[in-house]
C-alpha positions as CSV (number, residue, x, y, z in Angstrom):
1,M,0.0,0.0,0.0
2,N,2.9,2.3,0.8
3,N,4.3,1.8,-2.6
4,L,0.9,2.4,-4.2
5,L,0.5,5.7,-2.3
6,K,4.0,6.8,-3.4
7,R,3.2,5.8,-7.0
8,S,-0.1,7.6,-7.0
9,F,1.3,10.8,-5.4
10,S,4.3,11.1,-7.8
11,G,2.0,10.3,-10.7
12,I,-0.4,13.1,-9.8
13,I,2.5,15.6,-9.4
14,F,3.9,14.6,-12.8
15,V,0.6,14.9,-14.6
16,T,-0.1,18.2,-12.9
17,F,3.2,19.7,-13.9
18,F,2.9,18.3,-17.4
19,L,-0.6,19.6,-18.0
20,S,0.1,23.0,-16.4
21,A,3.2,23.5,-18.6
22,I,1.2,22.6,-21.7
23,L,-1.6,25.0,-20.9
24,F,0.4,27.9,-19.5
25,S,2.5,28.7,-22.6
26,Q,4.5,27.2,-25.4
27,E,7.7,28.4,-23.6
28,S,6.8,26.5,-20.4
29,Y,6.0,23.4,-22.4
30,I,9.3,23.5,-24.3
31,L,11.3,24.1,-21.0
32,L,9.7,21.3,-19.1
33,V,10.0,18.7,-21.9
34,S,13.6,19.9,-22.5
35,F,14.3,19.2,-18.8
36,F,12.8,15.8,-19.2
37,G,15.0,15.2,-22.2
38,V,18.2,16.2,-20.3
39,V,17.2,13.8,-17.4
40,A,16.4,11.0,-19.9
41,I,19.8,11.4,-21.7
42,W,21.5,11.2,-18.3
43,E,19.5,8.0,-17.4
44,L,20.4,6.4,-20.8
45,S,24.0,7.3,-20.4
46,K,24.1,5.4,-17.1
47,M,22.4,2.4,-18.8
48,T,25.0,2.4,-21.6
49,S,28.0,3.6,-19.5
50,F,28.4,6.5,-21.8
51,K,29.8,9.7,-20.3
52,S,29.9,12.7,-22.6
53,I,28.7,16.2,-22.6
54,V,28.4,16.1,-26.4
55,T,24.9,14.5,-26.2
56,Y,23.5,17.4,-24.1
57,I,25.0,20.0,-26.5
58,L,23.6,18.2,-29.5
59,F,20.2,18.0,-27.9
60,G,20.1,21.8,-27.3
61,L,21.5,22.6,-30.7
62,T,19.2,20.3,-32.6
63,L,16.1,21.5,-30.7
64,F,17.1,25.2,-31.2
65,L,17.5,24.8,-35.0
66,M,14.3,22.8,-35.4
67,L,12.2,25.4,-33.4
68,K,13.9,28.2,-35.3
69,R,13.3,26.7,-38.8
70,P,10.1,24.6,-38.5
71,D,9.7,24.6,-42.3
72,S,13.2,23.4,-43.0
73,Y,13.8,20.3,-45.1
74,A,16.3,19.2,-42.5
75,I,13.3,18.4,-40.2
76,S,12.0,15.9,-42.8
77,L,15.5,14.3,-43.0
78,I,15.8,14.1,-39.2
79,L,12.3,12.6,-39.0
80,G,13.2,10.0,-41.7
81,I,16.3,9.0,-39.7
82,N,14.3,8.9,-36.5
83,I,11.6,6.7,-38.0
84,L,14.1,4.3,-39.7
85,S,16.0,4.0,-36.5
86,S,12.8,3.2,-34.6
87,V,11.9,0.5,-37.2
88,Y,15.3,-1.0,-36.7
89,L,14.9,-1.1,-33.0
90,I,11.5,-2.8,-33.5
91,Y,13.2,-5.3,-35.8
92,Q,15.9,-6.0,-33.1
93,L,13.1,-6.4,-30.5
94,F,11.0,-9.0,-32.5
95,R,14.1,-10.8,-33.8
96,K,15.3,-11.0,-30.2
97,K,18.6,-9.5,-31.1
98,E,20.6,-7.4,-28.7
99,I,20.5,-3.6,-29.2
100,T,24.2,-3.2,-29.8
101,Y,26.1,-0.1,-28.5
102,S,29.5,-1.6,-27.6
103,T,31.6,1.3,-28.9
104,E,31.5,5.0,-27.9
105,R,30.4,5.9,-31.4
106,G,27.5,3.3,-31.1
107,K,26.4,4.7,-27.8
108,L,26.4,8.3,-29.2
109,G,24.4,7.1,-32.2
110,L,21.8,5.3,-30.1
111,T,21.4,8.4,-27.8
112,I,20.9,10.7,-30.8
113,R,18.5,8.5,-32.7
114,Y,16.6,7.0,-29.8
115,L,16.4,10.0,-27.5
116,I,17.5,13.3,-28.9
117,F,15.5,13.2,-32.2
118,S,12.5,11.7,-30.4
119,F,12.4,14.4,-27.7
120,C,12.7,17.0,-30.4
121,F,9.6,15.7,-32.2
122,L,7.8,15.4,-28.9
123,I,8.4,19.1,-28.3
124,L,7.3,19.9,-31.9
125,L,4.2,17.8,-31.7
126,P,1.7,20.5,-30.5
127,F,3.0,23.0,-33.1
128,Y,0.4,22.2,-35.8
129,N,0.5,24.4,-38.9
130,Q,3.2,26.4,-37.1
131,N,0.7,27.4,-34.4
132,Y,1.0,26.2,-30.8
133,T,-2.0,23.9,-30.2
134,P,-1.9,22.8,-26.5
135,Y,-5.1,20.7,-26.7
136,L,-3.6,18.6,-29.5
137,M,-0.8,17.6,-27.0
138,I,-3.3,17.0,-24.2
139,C,-5.3,14.7,-26.5
140,V,-2.3,12.6,-27.4
141,L,-1.4,12.4,-23.7
142,L,-5.0,11.3,-22.9
143,L,-4.7,8.5,-25.5
144,I,-1.4,7.3,-24.0
145,W,-2.7,7.3,-20.5
146,V,-6.0,5.6,-21.4
147,N,-4.1,2.9,-23.3
148,D,-1.6,2.3,-20.5
149,S,-4.2,2.4,-17.7
150,F,-6.7,-0.1,-19.3
151,A,-3.8,-2.3,-20.6
152,F,-2.8,-2.6,-16.9
153,I,-6.3,-3.0,-15.5
154,I,-7.4,-5.6,-18.0
155,G,-4.1,-7.4,-18.1
156,K,-4.0,-7.7,-14.3
157,N,-7.6,-9.0,-14.1
158,F,-8.0,-11.0,-17.3
159,G,-4.6,-11.5,-18.7
160,K,-3.4,-15.1,-19.4
161,R,-1.3,-15.0,-22.5
162,K,2.0,-13.2,-22.3
163,L,2.7,-10.6,-24.9
164,F,6.5,-10.6,-24.8
165,L,7.7,-12.8,-22.0
166,S,11.4,-12.4,-22.6
167,V,11.3,-8.6,-22.2
168,S,8.3,-7.8,-20.1
169,P,6.7,-10.8,-18.3
170,K,3.8,-8.7,-16.9
171,K,2.4,-7.5,-20.2
172,T,-0.4,-9.7,-21.7
173,V,-2.1,-10.0,-25.0
174,E,-5.5,-9.4,-23.3
175,G,-4.1,-6.2,-21.7
176,F,-2.7,-5.0,-25.1
177,I,-6.1,-5.6,-26.8
178,G,-8.0,-3.9,-23.9
179,G,-5.7,-0.9,-24.0
180,F,-6.1,-0.6,-27.8
181,I,-10.0,-0.8,-27.6
182,F,-10.3,1.8,-24.9
183,A,-7.8,4.1,-26.7
184,L,-10.2,3.9,-29.7
185,V,-13.1,4.8,-27.4
186,A,-11.1,7.7,-26.1
187,A,-10.4,8.8,-29.7
188,Y,-14.2,8.8,-30.4
189,I,-14.9,10.9,-27.3
190,I,-12.1,13.4,-28.3
191,S,-13.3,13.7,-31.9
192,T,-16.8,14.8,-30.7
193,S,-15.6,17.1,-27.8
194,S,-14.3,20.6,-27.5
195,L,-10.8,19.2,-27.1
196,N,-10.7,18.6,-30.9
197,T,-9.5,22.1,-31.7
198,T,-7.7,20.9,-34.8
199,D,-11.0,19.5,-36.3
200,F,-9.4,16.2,-37.1
201,S,-12.0,13.7,-38.4
202,L,-13.0,10.6,-36.4
203,I,-10.9,8.4,-38.7
204,N,-7.9,10.6,-38.1
205,W,-8.3,10.2,-34.3
206,F,-8.8,6.5,-34.7
207,I,-5.5,6.3,-36.6
208,I,-3.7,8.5,-34.1
209,A,-5.0,6.3,-31.2
210,A,-3.8,3.1,-33.1
211,I,-0.4,4.6,-33.5
212,V,-0.2,5.6,-29.9
213,S,-1.4,2.2,-28.7
214,V,0.7,-0.1,-30.9
215,I,3.8,2.0,-31.3
216,G,3.7,3.2,-27.7
217,T,3.5,-0.4,-26.4
218,I,6.4,-1.3,-28.6
219,G,8.3,1.7,-27.2
220,D,7.7,0.4,-23.7
221,L,9.1,-3.0,-24.7
222,V,12.2,-1.4,-26.4
223,E,13.0,0.5,-23.2
224,S,12.4,-2.7,-21.1
225,K,14.9,-4.5,-23.4
226,L,17.5,-1.8,-22.9
227,K,17.1,-2.1,-19.1
228,R,17.4,-5.9,-19.2
229,Q,20.6,-5.6,-21.2
230,A,21.9,-3.2,-18.5
231,N,20.6,-5.5,-15.7
232,I,18.6,-2.7,-14.1
233,K,14.9,-2.5,-13.0
234,D,14.3,1.2,-13.5
235,S,16.0,3.8,-15.6
236,G,16.2,6.2,-12.6
237,T,14.8,7.1,-9.2
238,I,13.4,10.6,-9.9
239,M,9.8,9.5,-9.6
240,P,9.0,7.3,-6.6
241,G,7.0,4.2,-7.6
242,H,7.6,4.9,-11.3
243,G,11.3,4.9,-11.7
244,G,12.9,7.4,-14.0
245,I,11.7,9.9,-16.6
246,L,12.5,7.4,-19.3
247,D,10.3,4.8,-17.6
248,R,7.5,7.3,-17.5
249,L,7.8,8.7,-21.1
250,D,9.0,5.6,-23.0
251,S,5.6,5.0,-24.8
252,L,5.0,8.6,-25.6
253,L,8.6,9.2,-26.7
254,F,8.7,6.3,-29.1
255,A,5.3,7.1,-30.6
256,A,5.8,10.9,-30.9
257,P,7.7,10.9,-34.3
258,F,5.1,8.5,-35.8
259,V,2.3,10.8,-34.6
260,Y,4.2,13.8,-35.9
261,L,4.6,12.1,-39.3
262,Y,0.9,11.3,-39.6
263,I,-0.3,14.7,-38.4
264,N,2.1,16.8,-40.5
265,F,2.7,14.8,-43.6
266,I,-0.4,12.5,-44.1
267,I,-3.5,14.4,-42.8
């Protein structure tokens, strides 16, 4: 019970800070998620035993340039690299291959492609048509939280078949399906509510929900695989009961470039 109380308390604080930063201003949102990015880079550097200030400098420089030139072709190139890297991580996950980063160059490359680029697109996500759209970000967060919550509830009460035993023994097929279905229900509610400030159609919200549910779950598994390779339970201790920032944002972070791709290049 004590652990449940700590988990609930830290979760409420996290959600409150996140939503407040989103709604207050675009600057507060950028600053908070940038802080999350710095902490996550530090957590991954501990996991991979990679100590270099270069990653923090690259994160700041890349983010500054992407925010300064949101219409630059370089963003499309970075997005392409980010997506291809994520697809390769998915391949390594399902082929049950180790995510290799044995050299310093490999560790730097993993940090750039897996974290730096993904955090940049997470920060760019609410900037739709070059306008800051806070409720778009809130809707994506709601889809993530609904998916994760119902995957946990249904998996715990009805789950029998393991989804990916070698990486995450607690995740079940039933939980995954339950999270997916309730994410679609949440997408329907969003599409008919005042939260839908972008006027996306119901089909668009269904597709975003599917991306968030499927890709987000895979992102959780990828991070679990990285932790298993490093022989650690949590990426950090900044959030009592939850672990590290990377533990809390793994699903959202992995799904963000795919949602950004769909919203800005397909809709």
